[in-house]
Backbone as JSON Lines, residues from 0, in Angstrom:
{"i":0,"aa":"M","n":[84.92,159.25,59.33],"ca":[83.9,158.68,60.01],"c":[84.84,157.8,61.0]}
{"i":1,"aa":"I","n":[84.41,157.91,62.32],"ca":[85.18,157.19,63.44],"c":[84.76,155.7,63.43]}
{"i":2,"aa":"P","n":[85.85,154.76,63.45],"ca":[85.53,153.48,63.51],"c":[84.87,153.04,64.81]}
{"i":3,"aa":"T","n":[83.9,152.07,64.93],"ca":[83.21,151.55,66.02],"c":[83.87,150.18,66.59]}
{"i":4,"aa":"N","n":[84.5,149.68,65.84],"ca":[85.25,148.34,66.15],"c":[86.66,148.31,66.57]}
{"i":5,"aa":"R","n":[87.27,149.48,66.5],"ca":[88.68,149.59,66.71],"c":[89.19,151.03,66.85]}
{"i":6,"aa":"I","n":[90.19,151.17,67.27],"ca":[90.81,152.74,67.57],"c":[91.28,153.12,66.13]}
{"i":7,"aa":"A","n":[91.18,154.13,65.53],"ca":[91.42,154.79,64.13],"c":[92.91,154.89,64.25]}
{"i":8,"aa":"T","n":[93.57,154.74,63.09],"ca":[94.94,155.01,62.87],"c":[95.43,156.26,63.35]}
{"i":9,"aa":"H","n":[96.7,156.11,64.05],"ca":[97.24,157.44,64.56],"c":[97.36,158.16,63.41]}
{"i":10,"aa":"P","n":[97.46,159.6,63.1],"ca":[97.7,160.25,62.16],"c":[99.23,160.45,61.79]}
{"i":11,"aa":"G","n":[100.24,160.15,62.74],"ca":[101.57,159.87,62.49],"c":[101.97,158.75,61.37]}
{"i":12,"aa":"V","n":[101.27,157.95,61.11],"ca":[101.42,156.8,60.33],"c":[101.61,157.52,58.8]}
{"i":13,"aa":"I","n":[100.44,158.3,58.55],"ca":[100.39,159.16,57.37],"c":[101.59,159.68,56.78]}
{"i":14,"aa":"P","n":[102.16,160.53,57.47],"ca":[103.58,161.16,56.89],"c":[104.49,159.99,56.56]}
{"i":15,"aa":"L","n":[104.63,159.11,57.65],"ca":[105.6,158.08,57.29],"c":[105.32,157.24,56.02]}
{"i":16,"aa":"K","n":[104.32,156.48,56.06],"ca":[104.01,155.7,55.0],"c":[103.56,156.23,53.55]}
{"i":17,"aa":"E","n":[102.94,157.39,53.74],"ca":[102.18,158.06,52.35],"c":[103.12,159.21,51.82]}
{"i":18,"aa":"F","n":[104.19,159.61,52.55],"ca":[105.09,160.51,51.98],"c":[106.55,160.39,52.24]}
{"i":19,"aa":"L","n":[107.05,160.09,53.5],"ca":[108.35,159.94,53.78],"c":[109.07,158.8,52.96]}
{"i":20,"aa":"E","n":[108.48,157.63,53.16],"ca":[109.05,156.41,52.62],"c":[108.93,156.31,51.19]}
{"i":21,"aa":"P","n":[107.63,156.72,50.57],"ca":[107.61,156.63,48.96],"c":[108.73,157.86,48.54]}
{"i":22,"aa":"L","n":[108.9,158.9,49.12],"ca":[109.72,159.99,48.45],"c":[111.08,159.7,48.96]}
{"i":23,"aa":"E","n":[111.39,158.7,49.84],"ca":[112.87,158.26,50.36],"c":[113.34,159.4,51.13]}
{"i":24,"aa":"L","n":[112.45,160.24,52.04],"ca":[112.97,161.28,52.93],"c":[113.02,160.85,54.25]}
{"i":25,"aa":"T","n":[113.89,161.46,54.96],"ca":[114.11,161.16,56.55],"c":[113.27,162.04,57.15]}
{"i":26,"aa":"Q","n":[113.13,161.51,58.49],"ca":[112.37,162.52,59.46],"c":[113.04,163.89,59.69]}
{"i":27,"aa":"K","n":[114.66,163.61,59.71],"ca":[115.16,164.78,59.92],"c":[115.08,165.89,58.47]}
{"i":28,"aa":"A","n":[114.97,165.24,57.38],"ca":[114.82,166.06,56.16],"c":[113.39,166.73,56.34]}
{"i":29,"aa":"L","n":[112.52,165.95,56.56],"ca":[111.32,166.83,57.06],"c":[111.19,167.85,57.98]}
{"i":30,"aa":"A","n":[111.64,167.71,59.27],"ca":[111.83,168.43,60.18],"c":[112.55,169.72,59.76]}
{"i":31,"aa":"D","n":[113.62,169.58,58.87],"ca":[114.54,170.69,58.53],"c":[113.45,171.61,57.51]}
{"i":32,"aa":"H","n":[112.83,170.66,56.63],"ca":[112.08,171.44,55.8],"c":[110.95,172.26,56.24]}
{"i":33,"aa":"V","n":[110.27,171.73,57.22],"ca":[109.21,172.47,58.01],"c":[109.65,173.28,59.11]}
{"i":34,"aa":"G","n":[110.92,173.26,59.56],"ca":[111.45,174.04,60.53],"c":[111.13,173.98,61.81]}
{"i":35,"aa":"V","n":[110.97,172.45,62.26],"ca":[110.63,171.98,63.69],"c":[111.72,171.02,64.09]}
{"i":36,"aa":"P","n":[111.79,170.91,65.3],"ca":[112.97,169.84,65.89],"c":[112.71,168.36,65.34]}
{"i":37,"aa":"V","n":[113.66,167.74,65.1],"ca":[113.29,166.42,64.41],"c":[112.49,165.56,65.45]}
{"i":38,"aa":"Q","n":[112.68,165.72,66.78],"ca":[112.07,165.03,67.99],"c":[110.6,165.14,67.75]}
{"i":39,"aa":"R","n":[110.2,166.42,67.21],"ca":[108.64,166.61,67.18],"c":[108.08,165.67,66.02]}
{"i":40,"aa":"I","n":[108.79,165.52,64.99],"ca":[108.4,164.76,63.71],"c":[108.68,163.23,64.16]}
{"i":41,"aa":"N","n":[109.52,162.83,64.98],"ca":[109.75,161.52,65.66],"c":[108.73,160.95,66.1]}
{"i":42,"aa":"E","n":[108.22,161.82,67.28],"ca":[107.3,161.52,68.22],"c":[105.71,161.51,67.52]}
{"i":43,"aa":"I","n":[105.59,162.37,66.57],"ca":[104.33,162.17,65.69],"c":[104.45,160.9,64.97]}
{"i":44,"aa":"V","n":[105.44,160.52,64.36],"ca":[105.48,159.15,63.6],"c":[105.34,157.96,64.55]}
{"i":45,"aa":"R","n":[105.95,158.06,65.62],"ca":[105.79,156.97,66.58],"c":[104.63,157.0,67.38]}
{"i":46,"aa":"G","n":[103.67,157.89,67.11],"ca":[102.26,157.77,67.72],"c":[102.39,158.52,69.14]}
{"i":47,"aa":"K","n":[103.52,159.18,69.59],"ca":[103.5,159.57,71.02],"c":[103.35,161.06,71.18]}
{"i":48,"aa":"R","n":[102.94,161.51,70.0],"ca":[102.43,163.05,69.88],"c":[101.43,163.45,68.92]}
{"i":49,"aa":"G","n":[100.58,164.03,69.19],"ca":[99.42,164.37,68.13],"c":[99.81,165.47,67.05]}
{"i":50,"aa":"I","n":[98.81,165.6,66.35],"ca":[98.88,166.71,65.27],"c":[98.36,167.94,65.78]}
{"i":51,"aa":"T","n":[98.96,169.09,65.91],"ca":[98.49,170.35,66.38],"c":[98.0,171.01,65.24]}
{"i":52,"aa":"P","n":[97.29,172.26,65.61],"ca":[97.02,173.12,64.33],"c":[98.1,173.6,63.58]}
{"i":53,"aa":"E","n":[99.26,173.86,64.27],"ca":[100.47,174.63,63.66],"c":[101.16,173.22,62.85]}
{"i":54,"aa":"T","n":[100.97,172.1,63.25],"ca":[101.62,171.24,62.45],"c":[100.77,170.83,61.35]}
{"i":55,"aa":"A","n":[99.43,170.89,61.64],"ca":[98.48,170.56,60.36],"c":[98.77,171.71,59.26]}
{"i":56,"aa":"W","n":[98.99,173.08,59.64],"ca":[99.35,173.86,58.51],"c":[100.63,173.54,57.72]}
{"i":57,"aa":"L","n":[101.89,173.22,58.54],"ca":[103.01,172.96,58.13],"c":[103.07,171.67,57.11]}
{"i":58,"aa":"F","n":[102.45,170.51,57.58],"ca":[102.35,169.26,56.69],"c":[101.25,169.77,55.57]}
{"i":59,"aa":"S","n":[100.29,170.48,55.61],"ca":[99.47,170.67,54.59],"c":[100.28,171.43,53.49]}
{"i":60,"aa":"E","n":[101.21,172.31,53.88],"ca":[101.96,173.05,52.67],"c":[103.18,172.12,52.18]}
{"i":61,"aa":"A","n":[103.77,171.24,53.15],"ca":[104.72,170.49,52.76],"c":[104.26,169.29,51.8]}
{"i":62,"aa":"F","n":[103.22,168.8,52.09],"ca":[102.6,167.59,51.41],"c":[101.37,167.99,50.52]}
{"i":63,"aa":"N","n":[101.16,169.33,50.31],"ca":[100.31,169.66,49.28],"c":[98.83,169.01,49.66]}
{"i":64,"aa":"T","n":[98.43,169.27,50.92],"ca":[97.23,168.73,51.49],"c":[96.51,169.9,52.02]}
{"i":65,"aa":"T","n":[95.39,169.72,53.01],"ca":[94.83,170.91,53.61],"c":[95.16,170.4,55.05]}
{"i":66,"aa":"P","n":[95.04,171.5,55.98],"ca":[94.99,171.36,57.38],"c":[93.99,170.56,57.99]}
{"i":67,"aa":"E","n":[92.84,170.63,57.51],"ca":[91.54,170.04,57.84],"c":[91.86,168.45,57.44]}
{"i":68,"aa":"F","n":[92.73,168.03,56.68],"ca":[93.0,166.65,56.55],"c":[93.54,166.02,57.78]}
{"i":69,"aa":"W","n":[94.62,166.86,58.21],"ca":[95.55,166.4,59.35],"c":[94.61,166.5,60.46]}
{"i":70,"aa":"L","n":[93.86,167.6,60.81],"ca":[93.19,167.65,62.09],"c":[91.96,166.69,62.25]}
{"i":71,"aa":"N","n":[91.3,166.29,60.94],"ca":[90.46,165.22,60.85],"c":[91.05,163.92,61.37]}
{"i":72,"aa":"L","n":[92.15,163.68,60.87],"ca":[92.91,162.42,61.07],"c":[93.06,162.36,62.81]}
{"i":73,"aa":"Q","n":[93.55,163.71,63.09],"ca":[93.84,163.56,64.71],"c":[92.32,163.41,65.41]}
{"i":74,"aa":"G","n":[91.41,164.11,65.02],"ca":[90.24,164.06,65.75],"c":[89.45,162.88,65.79]}
{"i":75,"aa":"N","n":[89.67,162.07,64.57],"ca":[89.12,160.81,64.48],"c":[89.9,159.78,65.71]}
{"i":76,"aa":"F","n":[91.09,160.05,65.62],"ca":[91.95,159.19,66.54],"c":[91.58,159.53,67.76]}
{"i":77,"aa":"D","n":[91.48,160.66,68.08],"ca":[91.35,161.1,69.58],"c":[89.71,160.58,70.17]}
{"i":78,"aa":"L","n":[88.88,160.69,69.15],"ca":[87.61,160.17,69.58],"c":[87.52,158.83,69.67]}
{"i":79,"aa":"S","n":[88.13,157.96,68.7],"ca":[88.01,156.67,68.88],"c":[88.77,156.04,70.17]}
{"i":80,"aa":"S","n":[89.97,156.66,70.51],"ca":[90.76,156.09,71.61],"c":[90.28,156.46,72.93]}
{"i":81,"aa":"R","n":[89.32,157.45,73.05],"ca":[88.86,157.91,74.22],"c":[87.26,157.7,74.52]}
{"i":82,"aa":"R","n":[86.96,156.77,73.76],"ca":[85.52,156.22,73.85],"c":[85.07,156.06,75.28]}
{"i":83,"aa":"P","n":[84.23,156.75,76.15],"ca":[84.01,156.31,77.46],"c":[83.33,154.96,77.44]}
{"i":84,"aa":"A","n":[83.56,154.36,78.8],"ca":[83.24,152.93,79.01],"c":[81.83,152.83,79.15]}
{"i":85,"aa":"H","n":[81.28,154.03,79.79],"ca":[79.71,154.1,80.34],"c":[79.13,154.99,79.21]}
{"i":86,"aa":"H","n":[77.87,154.62,79.07],"ca":[77.02,155.61,78.21],"c":[75.84,156.12,79.08]}
{"i":87,"aa":"V","n":[75.32,157.23,78.53],"ca":[74.22,157.91,79.4],"c":[73.04,158.04,78.46]}
{"i":88,"aa":"D","n":[71.79,158.04,78.81],"ca":[70.65,158.16,78.16],"c":[70.51,159.57,77.81]}
{"i":89,"aa":"P","n":[69.86,159.77,76.8],"ca":[69.39,161.31,76.36],"c":[68.64,161.7,77.41]}
{"i":90,"aa":"L","n":[68.73,163.18,77.41],"ca":[67.89,164.06,78.38],"c":[66.61,164.14,78.05]}
{"i":91,"aa":"V","n":[66.33,164.22,76.65],"ca":[64.96,164.26,76.1],"c":[64.97,163.19,75.06]}
{"i":92,"aa":"A","n":[63.66,162.78,74.97],"ca":[63.33,161.54,74.07],"c":[63.11,161.91,72.67]}
């Protein structure tokens, strides 16, 4: 569900707070494990980069989740952070 009163949490918070910190893993360890540059993981965790479908697949396998979980987090963030300032009336009643 997309929050109406705030911007949804960036999906990069989840790997950090729910997986890396509890498992005492570094961003470098995750990057090495999934086979991507550490800069990519760091940018996701810092909210500077989104979750791509490829990253969703890699995270789903590494964290035993689903790719849909990661893409839904990204979609909710994107929609809530880019809500238009103006609204339009429906074309049909």
